C-alpha positions in Angstrom: -13.9 -15.9 -10.9 -12.1 -12.7 -9.9 -13.9 -9.3 -10.2 -12.4 -6.8 -12.6 -10.5 -4.2 -10.6 -11.6 -1.1 -12.6 -11.5 2.0 -10.4 -10.4 0.2 -7.2 -7.2 -1.9 -7.9 -5.5 -3.9 -5.2 -2.2 -2.4 -4.2 0.7 -3.5 -2.1 2.1 -1.0 0.4 5.8 -1.7 1.4 7.5 -0.2 4.4 10.1 2.5 4.0 11.8 1.4 7.2 13.6 -1.3 5.3 12.0 -4.3 7.1 10.2 -5.7 4.0 6.8 -5.7 5.8 3.8 -5.1 3.5 0.1 -4.3 3.7 -2.4 -5.1 1.0 -5.3 -2.7 0.4 -7.4 -1.2 -2.3 -7.3 2.4 -3.6 -9.6 4.6 -5.6 -7.8 5.5 -8.8 -9.9 8.6 -9.3 -9.1 10.2 -6.0 -5.4 9.0 -5.8 -4.0 8.8 -9.3 -0.4 8.9 -8.0 1.4 6.4 -5.7 -0.3 6.0 -2.4 1.6 6.9 0.8 0.2 6.0 4.2 1.7 6.1 7.7 1.0 2.8 9.3 2.4 0.6 12.1 5.4 -1.6 11.1 5.5 -4.6 13.6 9.0 -5.6 12.5 10.4 -2.1 13.4 7.9 -1.7 16.3 7.0 1.8 15.3 4.9 3.7 12.7 6.5 4.2 9.3 5.6 5.4 5.9 4.3 2.8 3.6 4.5 3.5 -0.1 2.7 1.9 -3.0 4.8 -0.8 -4.6 4.1 -1.2 -8.3 4.6 -4.8 -9.2 
């Protein structure tokens, strides 16, 4: 059975480079109440890009 997400929901980070590549991570809702933005490596674009939280 799945654990309740509570304070740490699972979020999908989508690349802003337009490649459609995604990362899946958890975030702390108390520390980051807004949308999460991280700079990570995009292997499709072969460079670092901003990844923004995708609300689905």
